[in-house]
C-alpha positions as CSV (number, residue, x, y, z in Angstrom):
1,L,0.0,0.1,0.1
2,E,2.9,2.3,1.0
3,A,4.4,1.8,-2.4
4,E,1.3,2.4,-4.2
5,I,0.9,5.8,-2.4
6,A,4.5,6.8,-3.4
7,L,4.0,6.0,-7.1
8,L,0.6,8.0,-7.0
9,R,2.8,11.1,-5.3
10,A,5.3,10.8,-8.1
11,E,2.7,10.6,-10.6
12,N,0.9,13.5,-9.2
13,A,4.2,15.7,-8.8
14,R,4.9,14.8,-12.6
15,L,1.3,15.7,-13.8
16,R,1.6,19.3,-11.8
17,A,4.8,19.9,-13.6
18,R,3.2,19.1,-17.0
19,L,0.1,21.4,-16.1
20,A,2.4,24.3,-15.0
21,L,4.3,24.2,-18.3
22,F,1.2,23.9,-20.1
23,E,-0.4,27.3,-18.5
24,S,2.9,29.0,-19.2
25,P,2.3,32.2,-21.3
26,R,5.2,30.9,-23.7
27,A,3.5,27.6,-24.0
28,T,0.2,28.9,-24.2
29,E,1.3,31.1,-27.3
30,A,2.9,28.0,-28.8
31,A,-0.5,26.3,-28.7
32,V,-2.4,29.2,-30.3
33,G,-0.1,31.0,-32.5
34,P,1.3,34.4,-32.4
35,A,-0.8,36.8,-30.2
36,S,-0.1,39.7,-32.8
37,T,-2.7,37.8,-35.1
38,L,-5.3,38.6,-32.4
39,G,-6.5,41.6,-30.7
40,G,-7.9,42.9,-27.3
41,L,-9.3,40.1,-25.6
42,A,-8.0,37.3,-27.7
43,S,-4.7,38.5,-27.7
44,R,-4.4,38.8,-23.8
45,L,-5.9,35.1,-23.4
46,T,-3.3,33.7,-26.0
47,R,-0.7,35.4,-24.0
48,G,-2.0,33.5,-20.7
49,D,-3.2,36.9,-19.2
50,K,-6.0,35.6,-17.1
51,A,-7.4,39.1,-15.9
52,V,-10.5,38.7,-17.9
53,R,-12.8,41.6,-16.7
54,S,-16.5,41.1,-16.2
55,H,-18.5,44.2,-16.8
56,R,-22.2,44.7,-15.8
57,P,-24.3,42.0,-17.5
58,L,-27.0,43.0,-19.7
59,A,-30.3,44.3,-18.1
60,G,-33.9,43.4,-18.7
61,L,-33.9,39.7,-18.4
62,R,-36.9,37.8,-16.8
63,D,-35.8,34.2,-17.2
64,G,-33.0,32.0,-18.7
65,V,-31.4,32.9,-22.2
66,V,-31.0,30.1,-24.6
67,D,-29.0,31.7,-27.3
68,V,-27.2,34.9,-27.8
69,G,-26.1,36.6,-30.9
70,C,-24.7,39.8,-32.1
71,V,-24.0,41.9,-35.3
72,G,-22.3,45.2,-35.0
73,D,-23.9,47.1,-31.9
74,V,-27.2,44.8,-31.9
75,V,-27.2,42.1,-29.3
76,V,-30.6,39.5,-29.3
77,G,-31.2,37.2,-26.7
78,A,-33.9,34.4,-27.1
79,C,-35.3,33.6,-23.7
80,V,-37.4,31.1,-22.1
81,D,-40.2,33.4,-21.2
82,R,-41.4,33.5,-25.2
83,R,-39.4,36.7,-25.6
84,V,-36.5,37.8,-27.6
85,Y,-34.5,40.8,-26.0
86,V,-32.7,43.3,-28.1
87,W,-29.6,45.5,-26.5
88,S,-27.4,48.2,-27.9
89,L,-24.0,47.0,-26.8
90,A,-22.5,50.5,-27.0
91,S,-24.9,51.8,-24.4
92,R,-25.5,48.5,-22.9
93,T,-29.6,49.6,-22.9
94,L,-32.4,47.4,-23.4
95,V,-34.0,48.9,-26.5
96,A,-36.7,46.2,-27.6
97,E,-38.5,43.1,-26.7
98,Y,-40.0,41.0,-29.5
99,V,-43.3,39.4,-27.9
100,G,-44.9,38.0,-31.1
101,H,-44.5,34.3,-29.7
102,R,-47.5,33.1,-28.0
103,S,-46.3,29.9,-26.5
104,G,-43.0,28.0,-25.9
105,C,-39.6,28.7,-25.4
106,V,-37.7,30.8,-28.0
107,N,-35.0,28.8,-28.8
108,S,-32.8,30.7,-31.0
109,A,-32.4,34.1,-32.4
110,R,-30.1,34.9,-35.1
111,L,-29.3,38.2,-37.1
112,R,-28.6,39.1,-40.7
113,G,-28.2,42.8,-40.8
114,R,-31.4,44.3,-39.3
115,M,-33.5,41.2,-40.0
116,L,-34.2,38.6,-36.9
117,C,-35.4,35.3,-37.3
118,T,-36.3,33.5,-34.1
119,A,-37.3,29.6,-33.4
120,S,-39.7,28.5,-30.9
121,G,-41.5,25.9,-29.3
122,D,-44.8,27.0,-30.7
123,R,-43.5,25.2,-33.9
124,T,-42.9,28.4,-35.9
125,C,-40.1,30.7,-37.2
126,H,-40.7,34.3,-37.2
127,V,-38.7,36.8,-39.3
128,V,-38.6,40.4,-37.6
129,R,-37.5,43.7,-39.3
130,L,-35.7,45.7,-36.6
131,P,-35.8,49.4,-36.3
132,N,-32.8,51.7,-36.4
133,F,-32.2,51.7,-32.6
134,A,-29.0,53.5,-32.7
135,K,-30.9,56.6,-34.5
136,D,-33.8,56.1,-32.0
137,I,-31.5,56.1,-28.8
138,K,-29.7,59.2,-30.1
139,D,-32.8,61.1,-30.7
140,E,-34.2,60.0,-27.1
141,Q,-31.0,61.3,-25.4
142,K,-31.1,64.5,-27.1
143,S,-34.7,65.3,-26.0
144,Q,-34.1,63.8,-22.6
145,G,-30.4,64.3,-21.6
146,D,-27.7,61.8,-21.5
147,D,-29.1,60.3,-18.4
148,G,-32.8,60.2,-19.8
149,A,-34.2,56.5,-20.0
150,V,-34.6,55.2,-23.3
151,T,-37.9,53.5,-24.2
152,V,-38.0,49.8,-24.5
153,A,-39.7,49.1,-27.7
154,S,-42.3,46.4,-27.9
155,L,-42.3,44.3,-31.3
156,Q,-45.3,42.4,-31.5
157,R,-45.9,41.4,-35.2
158,P,-43.4,39.6,-37.5
159,L,-42.8,40.4,-41.0
160,C,-43.9,37.0,-41.6
161,V,-44.3,33.5,-40.0
162,V,-42.8,30.5,-41.6
163,S,-43.1,26.9,-40.7
164,S,-46.4,27.4,-38.9
165,N,-48.0,24.4,-40.4
166,T,-44.9,22.3,-41.4
167,H,-43.1,21.1,-38.6
168,A,-44.6,18.4,-36.4
169,G,-42.7,19.5,-33.4
170,P,-41.1,22.6,-31.7
171,V,-38.7,24.5,-34.0
172,S,-35.1,24.2,-32.3
173,A,-33.3,26.6,-34.6
174,A,-33.6,28.8,-37.6
175,D,-30.9,30.7,-39.4
176,F,-30.7,32.6,-42.6
177,L,-29.6,31.1,-45.8
178,A,-30.2,34.1,-47.8
179,D,-32.0,37.5,-47.4
180,D,-35.1,35.9,-48.2
181,T,-34.9,32.5,-47.2
182,V,-34.3,30.7,-43.8
183,A,-33.7,27.0,-42.8
184,T,-35.3,25.5,-39.6
185,G,-34.5,22.5,-37.6
186,S,-37.0,20.8,-35.3
187,W,-37.8,18.0,-32.9
188,D,-39.6,16.2,-35.7
189,R,-36.2,15.2,-36.8
190,T,-36.2,17.3,-40.1
191,V,-34.5,20.3,-41.6
192,Q,-36.8,22.5,-43.7
193,V,-36.3,25.5,-46.2
194,H,-38.3,28.1,-46.4
195,R,-38.5,31.3,-48.9
196,F,-40.4,34.3,-47.4
197,D,-41.5,37.3,-49.6
198,A,-45.2,38.2,-50.3
199,Q,-46.0,34.9,-48.8
200,T,-43.9,31.8,-47.4
201,Q,-43.1,28.7,-49.3
202,L,-41.6,25.4,-48.2
203,L,-39.0,24.8,-50.7
204,A,-37.6,21.5,-49.3
205,T,-37.8,19.2,-46.1
206,L,-34.3,17.3,-45.4
207,V,-34.6,14.1,-43.9
208,G,-32.0,11.9,-42.4
209,H,-31.5,12.7,-38.7
210,R,-32.8,9.9,-36.4
211,G,-32.9,12.2,-33.5
212,R,-34.2,15.7,-32.5
213,V,-32.2,18.8,-34.4
214,T,-30.5,20.6,-31.7
215,D,-29.1,23.5,-33.9
216,V,-28.9,24.7,-37.6
217,R,-26.1,26.9,-39.1
218,C,-25.8,28.4,-42.6
219,A,-23.4,29.4,-44.8
220,G,-23.5,31.0,-48.2
221,P,-26.8,30.5,-50.1
222,H,-26.4,26.8,-50.5
223,L,-25.0,25.1,-47.5
224,I,-26.9,24.0,-44.0
225,L,-25.3,22.4,-41.2
226,S,-27.5,20.8,-38.7
227,S,-26.8,18.8,-35.3
228,A,-29.0,16.5,-33.5
229,T,-29.6,14.2,-30.9
230,D,-28.9,11.1,-32.8
231,G,-25.1,11.7,-32.4
232,T,-24.4,13.4,-35.9
233,A,-24.0,16.4,-37.5
234,R,-25.1,16.6,-41.2
235,L,-24.2,19.0,-44.2
236,W,-26.8,19.5,-46.6
237,D,-26.3,21.0,-50.1
238,V,-29.6,22.4,-51.0
239,R,-28.7,22.6,-54.7
240,A,-28.7,18.6,-54.9
241,T,-32.2,18.3,-52.9
242,S,-35.8,17.7,-54.3
243,K,-38.8,18.7,-52.4
244,Q,-38.1,16.1,-49.8
245,S,-34.6,14.6,-50.1
246,K,-31.9,12.8,-48.3
247,A,-29.6,13.9,-51.2
248,G,-26.7,16.1,-50.9
249,T,-25.9,15.5,-47.3
250,L,-22.6,14.4,-45.6
251,V,-22.6,12.9,-42.1
252,F,-20.1,13.6,-39.0
253,Q,-20.1,11.6,-36.1
254,P,-18.2,12.9,-33.4
255,S,-18.1,10.4,-30.8
256,S,-18.2,6.3,-31.4
257,G,-20.4,6.2,-28.4
258,H,-23.8,7.7,-28.3
259,S,-23.4,11.5,-27.8
260,V,-25.8,14.3,-28.4
261,V,-24.3,16.8,-31.0
262,R,-25.6,20.2,-29.5
263,C,-24.0,22.6,-31.9
264,A,-22.0,22.2,-35.4
265,R,-20.5,25.1,-37.1
266,F,-18.3,26.3,-40.3
267,R,-15.0,27.3,-39.1
268,Q,-15.4,30.4,-41.0
269,A,-18.4,32.6,-41.7
270,K,-17.9,31.8,-45.5
271,P,-18.2,28.4,-46.7
272,S,-15.2,26.4,-45.1
273,H,-13.9,22.9,-45.5
274,V,-13.3,22.8,-41.6
275,I,-16.5,22.0,-39.4
276,D,-16.4,22.1,-35.4
277,C,-18.8,20.3,-33.2
278,T,-19.6,20.1,-29.4
279,T,-21.4,17.4,-27.7
280,D,-23.2,16.7,-24.4
281,S,-20.2,14.7,-23.1
282,G,-17.7,17.5,-23.3
283,L,-16.0,16.8,-26.6
284,F,-15.1,19.4,-29.0
285,V,-14.3,17.6,-32.5
286,S,-13.2,18.9,-35.8
287,F,-13.8,17.6,-39.3
288,D,-12.7,18.3,-42.9
289,S,-15.8,17.9,-44.8
290,R,-13.6,16.4,-47.7
291,A,-12.8,13.5,-45.5
292,P,-16.0,13.4,-42.9
293,S,-15.2,9.7,-41.8
294,K,-12.4,10.7,-39.5
295,P,-12.2,13.8,-37.4
296,L,-9.1,16.0,-37.6
297,F,-8.9,16.1,-33.8
298,A,-11.1,15.2,-30.6
299,A,-10.6,17.0,-27.7
300,D,-12.3,15.7,-24.5
301,L,-12.3,19.0,-22.0
302,D,-13.8,17.1,-19.3
303,C,-16.2,19.7,-18.3
304,G,-19.7,18.2,-18.7
305,G,-21.7,19.2,-22.0
306,L,-20.8,21.8,-24.2
307,N,-23.4,24.1,-25.9
308,R,-23.5,26.7,-28.8
309,F,-20.3,28.4,-29.2
310,D,-18.9,31.2,-31.3
311,Y,-15.4,31.9,-32.8
312,S,-13.3,35.0,-32.2
313,P,-13.2,37.4,-35.3
314,D,-10.2,35.6,-36.9
315,A,-11.5,32.1,-36.0
316,A,-8.4,31.4,-33.8
317,L,-10.3,30.8,-30.8
318,A,-13.5,29.2,-29.9
319,A,-15.5,29.9,-26.7
320,L,-17.3,27.0,-25.5
321,P,-20.1,27.3,-23.0
322,C,-20.5,24.4,-20.6
323,D,-23.2,23.2,-18.5
324,S,-21.0,23.7,-15.6
325,G,-21.3,27.7,-16.2
326,D,-17.9,27.7,-17.2
327,V,-16.7,28.9,-20.3
328,V,-13.7,27.2,-22.0
329,I,-11.6,28.9,-24.4
330,V,-9.9,26.6,-26.7
331,N,-7.7,26.8,-29.9
332,A,-9.8,26.1,-32.8
333,S,-7.3,24.6,-34.9
334,S,-5.9,21.8,-32.1
335,G,-8.7,22.1,-29.5
336,R,-6.0,22.9,-26.8
337,L,-7.2,24.8,-23.7
338,V,-5.9,28.3,-23.8
339,H,-8.0,29.6,-20.8
340,T,-11.1,29.1,-18.6
341,I,-13.7,31.8,-17.5
342,A,-15.2,30.4,-14.3
343,S,-18.6,31.0,-13.6
344,S,-17.6,32.8,-10.3
345,A,-15.8,35.4,-12.5
346,A,-19.3,36.9,-13.5
347,S,-21.1,35.9,-10.3
348,S,-20.4,35.9,-6.6
349,S,-22.8,32.8,-6.3
350,S,-21.7,29.2,-6.4
351,S,-20.4,28.2,-9.6
352,S,-21.0,24.3,-9.1
353,S,-23.6,22.6,-11.4
354,S,-27.0,22.0,-9.9
355,A,-29.4,19.2,-10.7
356,D,-31.8,21.6,-12.7
357,G,-29.0,23.1,-14.8
358,G,-29.5,26.4,-13.0
359,S,-25.8,27.5,-13.6
360,M,-25.4,26.4,-17.3
361,A,-23.8,28.5,-19.6
362,T,-25.8,28.1,-22.8
363,S,-24.5,30.2,-25.5
364,T,-21.5,32.6,-26.4
365,S,-21.0,35.4,-29.1
366,W,-17.9,37.2,-29.8
367,A,-18.7,41.0,-30.3
368,G,-15.3,42.0,-32.0
369,S,-11.8,40.9,-30.7
370,D,-12.4,42.6,-27.3
371,T,-15.8,41.5,-26.2
372,L,-17.2,38.1,-25.3
373,L,-21.0,37.7,-24.5
374,V,-22.1,34.6,-22.5
375,A,-25.7,33.7,-22.0
376,G,-26.8,31.8,-19.1
377,W,-29.9,29.8,-17.7
378,R,-29.9,31.9,-14.8
379,G,-31.2,34.7,-16.8
380,V,-28.1,36.7,-17.7
381,V,-26.0,38.0,-20.3
382,H,-22.7,38.6,-19.0
383,V,-20.2,41.1,-20.7
384,F,-16.6,40.2,-20.6
385,H,-13.4,42.2,-22.0
């Protein structure tokens, strides 16, 4: 027994030495690449600087946030309370609430310029045109003074409602495929493509998943990437599909065992050969779509389930939100750990995971290289610099 204890102590000392080497700034920079290629928060993280600053969370939320996104100054958050919240990032001001969904949780909110598409448990996707909030805020501050409260707009009517009668289950995610086209994924195991103009039109139903679709992402006018509880991600080329089709699809399986794929994304905003996936077992897995049968790497981050993630602007880093409430920053090209933002960094309450997932970090979004947004199940969107 004493000999075994001595061996364990020696192994522990060896692992601590390796960990100290890995956490050094020089080792971290070698893992990620030259810090000069990044800016702001991303640059500091690559240098091993752990002084991540948490600023005042975005205000006005009433319940848990499932999805967060940012384009320019506009931040949107999809919430359990059937609302989508819209903030101005520059002023940290809640400027609008979209209240068009009458039932069910809003499961995703995605922006394309001033257009917003939402996915809801009420089996619909809504497309909403957002007002020019920057101009409205400026006008109100001129009339009320700099300290005047900005009126929160209540947006009640969508530009159009798609998938109202086409999906047989809740819509888990929706994303813009083009200015007049959206893709929706549902618990009914299908992905659908809809065009909206004077009236909505179902262009295709993509069949192949054997479990609920968990997320949908689009790139360019033709490519759709979906993830599901069947343990796979699928890449669809709508040019090769008919009205109801399995054609034009590549299948990626991050784990040999059963694992839910919670999110799959193209490495770059434009169509890319590289696709990354997160799973409920804590895997971050990367594939080359030209050889989908074998992953480029599979990083087991040992931090519980990983949720909807985002890349830094140059796609060098990926911010992975965890069920534990932490956010793991990794090198997107290798899966190596760069930094962990503990949930305690944003909240004085316990960062331990509860049985009901109360501390879960659900989604991340980079707002430029110096700002990271983190949405949580506790009804908060944290802002890190």
